[in-house]
LUMTOR-380823 format. One record per residue (C-alpha): x, y, z; residue in one letter; residue number from 1. Coordinates in steps of 0.2 Angstrom, whole numbers, plus 2048, in hexadecimal, padded with zeros to 3 digits. Example, Ala and Ser with C-alpha at 12.3 -4.5 7.8 and 13.67 -1.06 7.14 Angstrom:
  px  py  pz res   n
 83E 7EA 827   a   1
 844 7FB 824   s   2
***
This chain:
  px  py  pz res   n
 AA4 D56 BCE   m   1
 AA3 D69 BCF   t   2
 AB3 D70 BD6   k   3
 AB3 D80 BE0   i   4
 AC3 D89 BE4   g   5
 AC3 D93 BF4   i   6
 AD0 DA1 BEF   v   7
 AD9 DAA BFD   t   8
 ADC DBC BFA   g   9
 AEB DC0 C05   s  10
 AFE DBB C05   t  11
 B03 DC5 C15   r  12
 B0D DBB C22   d  13
 B00 DC1 C2F   s  14
 AF1 DBD C25   r  15
 AE1 DB6 C2C   v  16
 ADB DB3 C1B   n  17
 ADF DA1 C1B   l  18
 AD6 D9E C2B   q  19
 AC6 DA5 C23   v  20
 AC9 D9A C13   a  21
 ACB D8A C1E   e  22
 ABB D8E C28   w  23
 AB2 D91 C18   l  24
 AB8 D80 C11   k  25
 AB3 D77 C20   d  26
 AA2 D7F C20   f  27
 A9F D7B C0D   a  28
 AA4 D69 C0F   e  29
 A96 D67 C1C   k  30
 A89 D6C C10   l  31
 A81 D61 C03   d  32
 A86 D6A BF3   t  33
 A8E D5B BEA   g  34
 A9D D66 BE6   a  35
 AAF D64 BEB   e  36
 AB8 D73 BF3   f  37
 ACB D77 BF4   e  38
 AD5 D85 BFB   i  39
 ADF D8E BED   v  40
 AEB D98 BF7   d  41
 AF2 DA7 BED   i  42
 B02 DA7 BF8   k  43
 B06 D97 BEE   d  44
 B06 DA2 BDE   y  45
 B10 DB1 BE3   e  46
 B15 DBA BD3   a  47
 B1E DCA BCF   p  48
 B14 DDA BCB   l  49
 B0A DD7 BBA   f  50
 B14 DDE BAB   k  51
 B12 DD1 B9E   e  52
 B13 DD6 B8C   s  53
 B03 DCE B86   l  54
 AF2 DD1 B8E   p  55
 AEB DC1 B96   p  56
 ADE DBF B89   l  57
 AEB DBE B7B   m  58
 AF7 DB2 B84   a  59
 AEC DA3 B80   n  60
 AEF D9C B92   k  61
 B02 D9C B8F   q  62
 B0A DA7 B9B   y  63
 B1C DAD B9E   g  64
 B1F DA3 BAF   s  65
 B1C D93 BB7   d  66
 B14 D9B BC5   v  67
 B07 DA3 BBA   i  68
 B05 D94 BAF   n  69
 B01 D8A BBF   n  70
 AF5 D97 BC6   w  71
 AEC D97 BB5   s  72
 AEB D84 BB5   a  73
 AE4 D84 BC7   k  74
 AD7 D91 BC3   i  75
 AD2 D89 BB2   d  76
 ACF D78 BBB   s  77
 AC2 D7F BC6   l  78
 AAF D82 BC3   d  79
 AAD D90 BCF   g  80
 AB5 D9A BDD   y  81
 AB2 DA1 BEE   i  82
 ABE DB0 BF0   f  83
 AC2 DB4 C02   v  84
 AC8 DC6 C01   t  85
 ACF DD2 C0F   p  86
 ACB DE4 C0C   e  87
 ADB DEE C09   y  88
 AD7 E01 C07   n  89
 AC6 DFE C00   k  90
 ACC DF1 BF3   a  91
 AD2 DDF BF2   v  92
 AE5 DDB BF6   s  93
 AF2 DE0 BEA   p  94
 AF8 DCD BE9   a  95
 AE6 DC7 BE4   l  96
 AE4 DD5 BD7   k  97
 AF5 DD1 BD0   n  98
 AF1 DBF BCE   l  99
 AE0 DC3 BC6   l 100
 AE9 DCF BBA   d 101
 AF4 DC1 BB3   y 102
 AE6 DB6 BAD   i 103
 AD5 DB8 BA6   g 104
 ACD DAB B9B   p 105
 ACF D9D BA8   e 106
 AC1 DA6 BB2   f 107
 AB4 DA7 BA4   g 108
 AA2 DA1 BA6   n 109
 AA5 D9B BB8   k 110
 A9D DA1 BC8   s 111
 AA5 DA9 BD7   a 112
 A9F DAD BE9   g 113
 AA8 DBA BF4   i 114
 AAC DBA C06   v 115
 AB3 DCA C0C   g 116
 ABA DD0 C1D   y 117
 AC1 DE0 C25   g 118
 ABE DEE C30   s 119
 AAF DF3 C25   t 120
 AAA DE1 C21   l 121
 AB4 DE0 C11   g 122
 AA5 DE7 C08   v 123
 AAF DF3 BFD   a 124
 ABB DE5 BF8   a 125
 AAD DDA BF4   t 126
 AA6 DE7 BE8   l 127
 AB7 DEA BE1   s 128
 AB9 DD7 BDE   l 129
 AA8 DD6 BD6   r 130
 AAD DE3 BC9   q 131
 ABE DDB BC5   i 132
 AB6 DC9 BC3   l 133
 AA8 DD0 BB7   s 134
 AB6 DD4 BAB   n 135
 ABA DC2 BAA   f 136
 AA8 DBD BA7   n 137
 AA6 DB6 BB9   v 138
 A95 DB5 BC0   a 139
 A96 DBB BD2   t 140
 A88 DB5 BDD   v 141
 A7D DC1 BE6   g 142
 A80 DBB BF8   p 143
 A91 DC0 C00   f 144
 A9A DBD C10   g 145
 A9F DCC C1A   a 146
 AA9 DCA C2A   f 147
 AAF DD7 C36   s 148
 AC1 DD7 C3D   l 149
 AB9 DDE C4D   f 150
 AAC DD1 C51   t 151
 AB0 DC2 C46   d 152
 AC2 DC0 C4B   f 153
 AC9 DBF C5D   e 154
 AD6 DCD C5F   e 155
 AD5 DCF C4C   m 156
 AE0 DC0 C4A   s 157
 AD6 DB0 C4D   k 158
 AC6 DAD C42   f 159
 AB7 DA9 C4D   a 160
 AA7 DAE C43   p 161
 A97 DB1 C4B   a 162
 A89 DA4 C46   e 163
 A7E DB1 C3F   i 164
 A89 DB0 C2F   h 165
 A85 D9E C2C   n 166
 A75 DA0 C21   p 167
 A7E DAD C16   t 168
 A8E DA2 C14   i 169
 A83 D93 C10   e 170
 A7A D9E C02   a 171
 A8B DA4 BFB   v 172
 A91 D92 BFA   i 173
 A81 D8A BF3   t 174
 A7E D98 BE7   t 175
 A90 D97 BE0   t 176
 A8F D84 BDE   v 177
 A7E D85 BD5   n 178
 A84 D92 BC9   w 179
 A94 D89 BC6   a 180
 A89 D7A BC1   n 181
 A7E D84 BB6   g 182
 A8D D8D BAD   l 183
 A95 D7C BA9   k 184
 A88 D7B B9A   s 185
 A90 D8B B92   i 186
 AA2 D87 B94   r 187
***
């Protein structure tokens, strides 16, 4: 069975990121994709600022801490990803970028969808994440989710997306699963 990780993108105590990820998982499980979805919460993998002596491509998936080895194993076990990213200063969060920097080969030849949110719909964070993931040979799908802190959240703290997003989110999910299935043949 194809396994898709819904990867959170924030570790802040006041984050709304996990709400979006949980909603996305519920939405995905109602579709007939044949895939299994799980939330991969980056808060479970909090790591110090990257300062390893070897670049991830040279580490042979053997990293300097149990946290990163566990992160590596989780990412390696998945066939594709849907990243849920907030927009921090026109980019992804430092916590997400830091974890991405620790590993690399685990992502290769897999698919990723992106769901962003923020005051400007998370579009800049989505574009930033596409560029980062391309370095790992991740095939990012065309459709992407874009939620507004002003209209898709109540008081910017409770996720309540408008139904108008449903067709786009369905496209993100189904395209990510389809590409994940197709990319299995080259891994």
